PyMOL Python script that loads the backbone (N, CA, C, O; Angstrom):
from pymol import cmd

cmd.read_pdbstr("""\
ATOM      1  N   MET A   1     -16.108  26.534  18.500  1.00  0.00           N
ATOM      2  CA  MET A   1     -15.624  27.299  16.782  1.00  0.00           C
ATOM      3  C   MET A   1     -14.382  27.811  17.086  1.00  0.00           C
ATOM      4  O   MET A   1     -13.526  27.160  16.486  1.00  0.00           O
ATOM      5  N   GLN A   2     -13.955  28.608  17.691  1.00  0.00           N
ATOM      6  CA  GLN A   2     -12.764  29.625  17.806  1.00  0.00           C
ATOM      7  C   GLN A   2     -11.454  28.899  17.429  1.00  0.00           C
ATOM      8  O   GLN A   2     -10.519  29.356  16.771  1.00  0.00           O
ATOM      9  N   VAL A   3     -11.601  27.444  18.086  1.00  0.00           N
ATOM     10  CA  VAL A   3     -10.023  26.576  18.082  1.00  0.00           C
ATOM     11  C   VAL A   3      -9.972  26.607  16.748  1.00  0.00           C
ATOM     12  O   VAL A   3      -9.060  27.220  16.194  1.00  0.00           O
ATOM     13  N   TYR A   4     -11.066  25.868  15.937  1.00  0.00           N
ATOM     14  CA  TYR A   4     -11.423  25.483  14.155  1.00  0.00           C
ATOM     15  C   TYR A   4     -10.980  26.548  13.590  1.00  0.00           C
ATOM     16  O   TYR A   4     -10.268  26.225  12.638  1.00  0.00           O
ATOM     17  N   ALA A   5     -11.094  28.212  13.775  1.00  0.00           N
ATOM     18  CA  ALA A   5     -10.967  29.260  12.666  1.00  0.00           C
ATOM     19  C   ALA A   5      -9.146  29.127  13.229  1.00  0.00           C
ATOM     20  O   ALA A   5      -8.394  29.349  12.280  1.00  0.00           O
ATOM     21  N   GLU A   6      -8.544  28.876  14.302  1.00  0.00           N
ATOM     22  CA  GLU A   6      -7.041  29.146  14.662  1.00  0.00           C
ATOM     23  C   GLU A   6      -6.378  28.135  13.976  1.00  0.00           C
ATOM     24  O   GLU A   6      -5.246  28.428  13.591  1.00  0.00           O
ATOM     25  N   THR A   7      -6.758  27.108  13.744  1.00  0.00           N
ATOM     26  CA  THR A   7      -6.166  25.777  13.411  1.00  0.00           C
ATOM     27  C   THR A   7      -6.084  25.946  11.536  1.00  0.00           C
ATOM     28  O   THR A   7      -5.078  25.730  10.861  1.00  0.00           O
ATOM     29  N   ARG A   8      -7.537  26.416  10.983  1.00  0.00           N
ATOM     30  CA  ARG A   8      -7.446  26.879   9.857  1.00  0.00           C
ATOM     31  C   ARG A   8      -6.700  27.614   9.265  1.00  0.00           C
ATOM     32  O   ARG A   8      -6.089  27.358   8.227  1.00  0.00           O
ATOM     33  N   ALA A   9      -6.688  28.749   9.981  1.00  0.00           N
ATOM     34  CA  ALA A   9      -5.508  29.964   9.538  1.00  0.00           C
ATOM     35  C   ALA A   9      -4.282  29.550   9.797  1.00  0.00           C
ATOM     36  O   ALA A   9      -3.370  30.121   9.198  1.00  0.00           O
ATOM     37  N   GLY A  10      -3.985  28.557  10.663  1.00  0.00           N
ATOM     38  CA  GLY A  10      -2.507  28.380  10.586  1.00  0.00           C
ATOM     39  C   GLY A  10      -2.296  27.262   9.432  1.00  0.00           C
ATOM     40  O   GLY A  10      -1.277  27.269   8.741  1.00  0.00           O
ATOM     41  N   SER A  11      -3.220  26.397   9.283  1.00  0.00           N
ATOM     42  CA  SER A  11      -2.845  25.761   8.079  1.00  0.00           C
ATOM     43  C   SER A  11      -2.225  26.072   6.651  1.00  0.00           C
ATOM     44  O   SER A  11      -1.507  25.466   5.855  1.00  0.00           O
ATOM     45  N   ARG A  12      -3.169  27.948   6.744  1.00  0.00           N
ATOM     46  CA  ARG A  12      -3.097  27.868   5.383  1.00  0.00           C
ATOM     47  C   ARG A  12      -2.205  28.887   5.300  1.00  0.00           C
ATOM     48  O   ARG A  12      -2.010  29.481   4.240  1.00  0.00           O
ATOM     49  N   THR A  13      -1.466  29.233   6.632  1.00  0.00           N
ATOM     50  CA  THR A  13      -0.140  30.198   6.801  1.00  0.00           C
ATOM     51  C   THR A  13       0.770  29.020   6.206  1.00  0.00           C
ATOM     52  O   THR A  13       1.242  29.119   5.074  1.00  0.00           O
ATOM     53  N   ASP A  14       1.017  27.792   7.096  1.00  0.00           N
ATOM     54  CA  ASP A  14       1.676  26.741   7.040  1.00  0.00           C
ATOM     55  C   ASP A  14       1.874  26.310   5.232  1.00  0.00           C
ATOM     56  O   ASP A  14       2.954  25.991   4.735  1.00  0.00           O
ATOM     57  N   ALA A  15       0.738  26.389   4.581  1.00  0.00           N
ATOM     58  CA  ALA A  15       0.733  26.167   3.067  1.00  0.00           C
ATOM     59  C   ALA A  15       1.060  27.069   2.239  1.00  0.00           C
ATOM     60  O   ALA A  15       1.580  26.807   1.154  1.00  0.00           O
ATOM     61  N   LEU A  16       0.761  28.413   2.705  1.00  0.00           N
ATOM     62  CA  LEU A  16       2.080  29.518   1.770  1.00  0.00           C
ATOM     63  C   LEU A  16       3.279  29.532   2.097  1.00  0.00           C
ATOM     64  O   LEU A  16       4.090  29.821   1.218  1.00  0.00           O
ATOM     65  N   LYS A  17       3.733  29.242   3.378  1.00  0.00           N
ATOM     66  CA  LYS A  17       5.197  29.149   3.343  1.00  0.00           C
ATOM     67  C   LYS A  17       5.779  27.850   2.412  1.00  0.00           C
ATOM     68  O   LYS A  17       6.783  27.843   1.699  1.00  0.00           O
ATOM     69  N   ILE A  18       4.898  26.855   2.636  1.00  0.00           N
ATOM     70  CA  ILE A  18       5.830  26.042   1.492  1.00  0.00           C
ATOM     71  C   ILE A  18       5.494  26.174   0.131  1.00  0.00           C
ATOM     72  O   ILE A  18       6.197  25.517  -0.636  1.00  0.00           O
ATOM     73  N   ALA A  19       4.431  26.985  -0.454  1.00  0.00           N
ATOM     74  CA  ALA A  19       4.524  27.262  -1.902  1.00  0.00           C
ATOM     75  C   ALA A  19       5.555  27.973  -1.905  1.00  0.00           C
ATOM     76  O   ALA A  19       6.440  27.386  -2.529  1.00  0.00           O
ATOM     77  N   LEU A  20       6.044  29.418  -1.331  1.00  0.00           N
ATOM     78  CA  LEU A  20       6.879  30.173  -1.200  1.00  0.00           C
ATOM     79  C   LEU A  20       8.183  29.533  -1.328  1.00  0.00           C
ATOM     80  O   LEU A  20       9.004  29.995  -2.121  1.00  0.00           O
ATOM     81  N   VAL A  21       8.446  28.496  -0.606  1.00  0.00           N
ATOM     82  CA  VAL A  21       9.765  27.691  -1.065  1.00  0.00           C
ATOM     83  C   VAL A  21       9.954  27.240  -1.686  1.00  0.00           C
ATOM     84  O   VAL A  21      11.142  27.178  -2.002  1.00  0.00           O
ATOM     85  N   ALA A  22       8.985  26.523  -2.422  1.00  0.00           N
ATOM     86  CA  ALA A  22       8.795  25.698  -3.381  1.00  0.00           C
ATOM     87  C   ALA A  22       8.814  26.682  -4.749  1.00  0.00           C
ATOM     88  O   ALA A  22       9.431  26.320  -5.750  1.00  0.00           O
ATOM     89  N   PHE A  23       8.287  27.604  -4.714  1.00  0.00           N
ATOM     90  CA  PHE A  23       8.733  28.397  -5.712  1.00  0.00           C
ATOM     91  C   PHE A  23      10.075  29.183  -5.631  1.00  0.00           C
ATOM     92  O   PHE A  23      10.952  29.025  -6.480  1.00  0.00           O
ATOM     93  N   ALA A  24      10.205  30.047  -4.563  1.00  0.00           N
ATOM     94  CA  ALA A  24      11.854  29.969  -4.434  1.00  0.00           C
ATOM     95  C   ALA A  24      13.153  29.066  -5.216  1.00  0.00           C
ATOM     96  O   ALA A  24      14.035  29.383  -6.013  1.00  0.00           O
ATOM     97  N   MET A  25      12.872  28.157  -4.729  1.00  0.00           N
ATOM     98  CA  MET A  25      13.620  26.405  -4.908  1.00  0.00           C
ATOM     99  C   MET A  25      13.631  26.463  -6.772  1.00  0.00           C
ATOM    100  O   MET A  25      14.747  26.440  -7.292  1.00  0.00           O
ATOM    101  N   GLY A  26      12.496  26.530  -7.624  1.00  0.00           N
ATOM    102  CA  GLY A  26      11.733  26.253  -8.998  1.00  0.00           C
ATOM    103  C   GLY A  26      12.830  27.497  -9.453  1.00  0.00           C
ATOM    104  O   GLY A  26      13.718  27.200 -10.253  1.00  0.00           O
ATOM    105  N   VAL A  27      12.764  28.528  -9.060  1.00  0.00           N
ATOM    106  CA  VAL A  27      13.323  29.853  -9.730  1.00  0.00           C
ATOM    107  C   VAL A  27      14.899  29.539  -9.607  1.00  0.00           C
ATOM    108  O   VAL A  27      15.604  29.672 -10.608  1.00  0.00           O
ATOM    109  N   ALA A  28      15.457  29.120  -8.371  1.00  0.00           N
ATOM    110  CA  ALA A  28      16.617  29.100  -8.135  1.00  0.00           C
ATOM    111  C   ALA A  28      16.961  28.135  -9.158  1.00  0.00           C
ATOM    112  O   ALA A  28      17.679  28.651 -10.014  1.00  0.00           O
ATOM    113  N   LEU A  29      16.724  27.020  -9.351  1.00  0.00           N
ATOM    114  CA  LEU A  29      17.167  25.980 -10.212  1.00  0.00           C
ATOM    115  C   LEU A  29      17.194  26.746 -11.682  1.00  0.00           C
ATOM    116  O   LEU A  29      18.181  26.867 -12.407  1.00  0.00           O
ATOM    117  N   VAL A  30      16.076  27.149 -11.888  1.00  0.00           N
ATOM    118  CA  VAL A  30      16.446  27.773 -13.456  1.00  0.00           C
ATOM    119  C   VAL A  30      17.518  28.652 -13.636  1.00  0.00           C
ATOM    120  O   VAL A  30      18.406  28.494 -14.474  1.00  0.00           O
ATOM    121  N   PHE A  31      17.410  29.818 -12.642  1.00  0.00           N
ATOM    122  CA  PHE A  31      18.386  30.449 -12.664  1.00  0.00           C
ATOM    123  C   PHE A  31      20.122  29.823 -12.422  1.00  0.00           C
ATOM    124  O   PHE A  31      20.984  30.663 -12.680  1.00  0.00           O
ATOM    125  N   VAL A  32      20.494  28.807 -12.081  1.00  0.00           N
ATOM    126  CA  VAL A  32      20.953  28.267 -11.581  1.00  0.00           C
ATOM    127  C   VAL A  32      21.691  27.411 -13.253  1.00  0.00           C
ATOM    128  O   VAL A  32      22.868  27.539 -13.592  1.00  0.00           O
ATOM    129  N   THR A  33      20.772  26.699 -13.941  1.00  0.00           N
ATOM    130  CA  THR A  33      21.270  25.891 -14.765  1.00  0.00           C
ATOM    131  C   THR A  33      21.329  26.983 -16.049  1.00  0.00           C
ATOM    132  O   THR A  33      21.939  26.870 -17.113  1.00  0.00           O
ATOM    133  N   GLY A  34      20.595  27.927 -15.632  1.00  0.00           N
ATOM    134  CA  GLY A  34      20.759  28.940 -16.707  1.00  0.00           C
ATOM    135  C   GLY A  34      21.954  29.572 -17.128  1.00  0.00           C
ATOM    136  O   GLY A  34      22.211  29.842 -18.301  1.00  0.00           O
ATOM    137  N   PHE A  35      22.852  29.859 -15.920  1.00  0.00           N
ATOM    138  CA  PHE A  35      24.070  30.383 -15.838  1.00  0.00           C
ATOM    139  C   PHE A  35      25.192  29.232 -15.674  1.00  0.00           C
ATOM    140  O   PHE A  35      26.338  29.634 -15.473  1.00  0.00           O
ATOM    141  N   ALA A  36      24.986  27.923 -15.736  1.00  0.00           N
ATOM    142  CA  ALA A  36      26.016  27.342 -15.703  1.00  0.00           C
ATOM    143  C   ALA A  36      26.569  26.770 -16.576  1.00  0.00           C
ATOM    144  O   ALA A  36      25.828  26.215 -17.387  1.00  0.00           O
ATOM    145  N   HIS A  37      28.380  26.632 -16.832  1.00  0.00           N
ATOM    146  CA  HIS A  37      29.118  26.625 -17.767  1.00  0.00           C
ATOM    147  C   HIS A  37      28.846  25.610 -18.110  1.00  0.00           C
ATOM    148  O   HIS A  37      28.763  25.608 -19.338  1.00  0.00           O
ATOM    149  N   SER A  38      28.505  24.024 -17.393  1.00  0.00           N
ATOM    150  CA  SER A  38      28.704  22.821 -17.646  1.00  0.00           C
ATOM    151  C   SER A  38      27.787  22.413 -18.708  1.00  0.00           C
ATOM    152  O   SER A  38      26.567  22.571 -18.685  1.00  0.00           O
ATOM    153  N   GLU A  39      28.702  21.694 -19.954  1.00  0.00           N
ATOM    154  CA  GLU A  39      27.767  21.154 -21.202  1.00  0.00           C
ATOM    155  C   GLU A  39      26.717  20.043 -20.497  1.00  0.00           C
ATOM    156  O   GLU A  39      25.570  20.168 -20.925  1.00  0.00           O
ATOM    157  N   ALA A  40      26.825  19.387 -19.880  1.00  0.00           N
ATOM    158  CA  ALA A  40      25.554  18.058 -19.153  1.00  0.00           C
ATOM    159  C   ALA A  40      24.663  19.471 -18.579  1.00  0.00           C
ATOM    160  O   ALA A  40      23.506  19.187 -18.887  1.00  0.00           O
ATOM    161  N   ILE A  41      24.644  20.466 -18.087  1.00  0.00           N
ATOM    162  CA  ILE A  41      23.643  20.945 -17.695  1.00  0.00           C
ATOM    163  C   ILE A  41      23.212  21.505 -18.569  1.00  0.00           C
ATOM    164  O   ILE A  41      22.003  21.331 -18.719  1.00  0.00           O
ATOM    165  N   HIS A  42      23.829  22.332 -19.465  1.00  0.00           N
ATOM    166  CA  HIS A  42      23.077  22.913 -20.374  1.00  0.00           C
ATOM    167  C   HIS A  42      22.189  22.090 -21.300  1.00  0.00           C
ATOM    168  O   HIS A  42      21.114  22.395 -21.817  1.00  0.00           O
ATOM    169  N   ASN A  43      22.739  21.232 -21.360  1.00  0.00           N
ATOM    170  CA  ASN A  43      21.708  20.366 -21.954  1.00  0.00           C
ATOM    171  C   ASN A  43      20.838  19.699 -21.629  1.00  0.00           C
ATOM    172  O   ASN A  43      19.793  19.586 -22.270  1.00  0.00           O
ATOM    173  N   ALA A  44      21.124  19.065 -20.457  1.00  0.00           N
ATOM    174  CA  ALA A  44      19.666  18.601 -19.789  1.00  0.00           C
ATOM    175  C   ALA A  44      18.628  19.549 -19.097  1.00  0.00           C
ATOM    176  O   ALA A  44      17.551  19.151 -18.652  1.00  0.00           O
ATOM    177  N   ALA A  45      19.058  20.823 -19.054  1.00  0.00           N
ATOM    178  CA  ALA A  45      17.895  21.902 -18.940  1.00  0.00           C
ATOM    179  C   ALA A  45      17.756  22.853 -20.064  1.00  0.00           C
ATOM    180  O   ALA A  45      17.467  23.984 -19.674  1.00  0.00           O
ATOM    181  N   HIS A  46      17.888  22.714 -21.465  1.00  0.00           N
ATOM    182  CA  HIS A  46      17.789  23.175 -22.306  1.00  0.00           C
ATOM    183  C   HIS A  46      16.642  23.716 -22.880  1.00  0.00           C
ATOM    184  O   HIS A  46      16.380  24.918 -22.908  1.00  0.00           O
ATOM    185  N   ASP A  47      15.824  22.639 -23.427  1.00  0.00           N
ATOM    186  CA  ASP A  47      14.178  22.672 -23.615  1.00  0.00           C
ATOM    187  C   ASP A  47      13.316  23.352 -22.042  1.00  0.00           C
ATOM    188  O   ASP A  47      12.413  24.175 -22.188  1.00  0.00           O
ATOM    189  N   THR A  48      13.578  23.063 -21.160  1.00  0.00           N
ATOM    190  CA  THR A  48      12.825  23.411 -20.179  1.00  0.00           C
ATOM    191  C   THR A  48      12.926  25.256 -20.343  1.00  0.00           C
ATOM    192  O   THR A  48      12.007  26.043 -20.572  1.00  0.00           O
ATOM    193  N   ARG A  49      14.575  25.565 -20.102  1.00  0.00           N
ATOM    194  CA  ARG A  49      14.799  27.082 -20.316  1.00  0.00           C
ATOM    195  C   ARG A  49      13.648  27.433 -21.268  1.00  0.00           C
ATOM    196  O   ARG A  49      12.577  27.924 -20.913  1.00  0.00           O
ATOM    197  N   HIS A  50      13.970  27.151 -22.406  1.00  0.00           N
ATOM    198  CA  HIS A  50      13.632  27.744 -23.441  1.00  0.00           C
ATOM    199  C   HIS A  50      11.798  27.701 -23.777  1.00  0.00           C
ATOM    200  O   HIS A  50      11.315  28.486 -24.593  1.00  0.00           O
ATOM    201  N   ALA A  51      11.128  26.911 -23.192  1.00  0.00           N
ATOM    202  CA  ALA A  51       9.719  26.484 -22.677  1.00  0.00           C
ATOM    203  C   ALA A  51       9.652  27.928 -21.751  1.00  0.00           C
ATOM    204  O   ALA A  51       8.895  28.772 -22.232  1.00  0.00           O
ATOM    205  N   LEU A  52      10.269  28.269 -20.631  1.00  0.00           N
ATOM    206  CA  LEU A  52      10.252  28.972 -19.551  1.00  0.00           C
ATOM    207  C   LEU A  52      10.673  30.876 -20.593  1.00  0.00           C
ATOM    208  O   LEU A  52      10.566  31.970 -20.040  1.00  0.00           O
ATOM    209  N   SER A  53      10.986  30.729 -21.656  1.00  0.00           N
ATOM    210  CA  SER A  53      11.204  31.914 -22.199  1.00  0.00           C
ATOM    211  C   SER A  53      12.687  32.691 -21.516  1.00  0.00           C
ATOM    212  O   SER A  53      13.001  33.875 -21.641  1.00  0.00           O
ATOM    213  N   PHE A  54      13.461  31.576 -20.757  1.00  0.00           N
ATOM    214  CA  PHE A  54      14.630  31.882 -20.347  1.00  0.00           C
ATOM    215  C   PHE A  54      15.972  31.595 -21.636  1.00  0.00           C
ATOM    216  O   PHE A  54      16.244  30.579 -22.275  1.00  0.00           O
ATOM    217  N   PRO A  55      16.553  32.883 -21.637  1.00  0.00           N
ATOM    218  CA  PRO A  55      17.331  32.679 -22.479  1.00  0.00           C
ATOM    219  C   PRO A  55      18.851  32.136 -22.044  1.00  0.00           C
ATOM    220  O   PRO A  55      19.532  32.418 -21.059  1.00  0.00           O
ATOM    221  N   CYS A  56      19.110  31.245 -23.174  1.00  0.00           N
ATOM    222  CA  CYS A  56      20.221  30.551 -22.519  1.00  0.00           C
ATOM    223  C   CYS A  56      21.783  30.803 -23.339  1.00  0.00           C
ATOM    224  O   CYS A  56      22.895  30.521 -22.892  1.00  0.00           O
ATOM    225  N   HIS A  57      21.454  31.402 -24.622  1.00  0.00           N
ATOM    226  CA  HIS A  57      22.228  31.367 -25.570  1.00  0.00           C
ATOM    227  C   HIS A  57      21.803  32.191 -26.526  1.00  0.00           C
ATOM    228  O   HIS A  57      22.442  32.305 -27.571  1.00  0.00           O
TER     229      HIS A  57
END
""", "prot")
cmd.dss("prot")
cmd.show_as("cartoon", "prot")
cmd.util.cbc("prot")
cmd.orient("prot")
């Protein structure tokens, strides 16, 4: 039984790490596109930024 508990805790930790990395990448993507000066990047992410209440202009 103890081996199962350790495996379960390890998979929970791995899942948390993956979730945090995904969240960090998502936040970075929103802020990188939010402050980009390229017209193409701005237009591609415009609606998403407004949906997330991120001011872009």
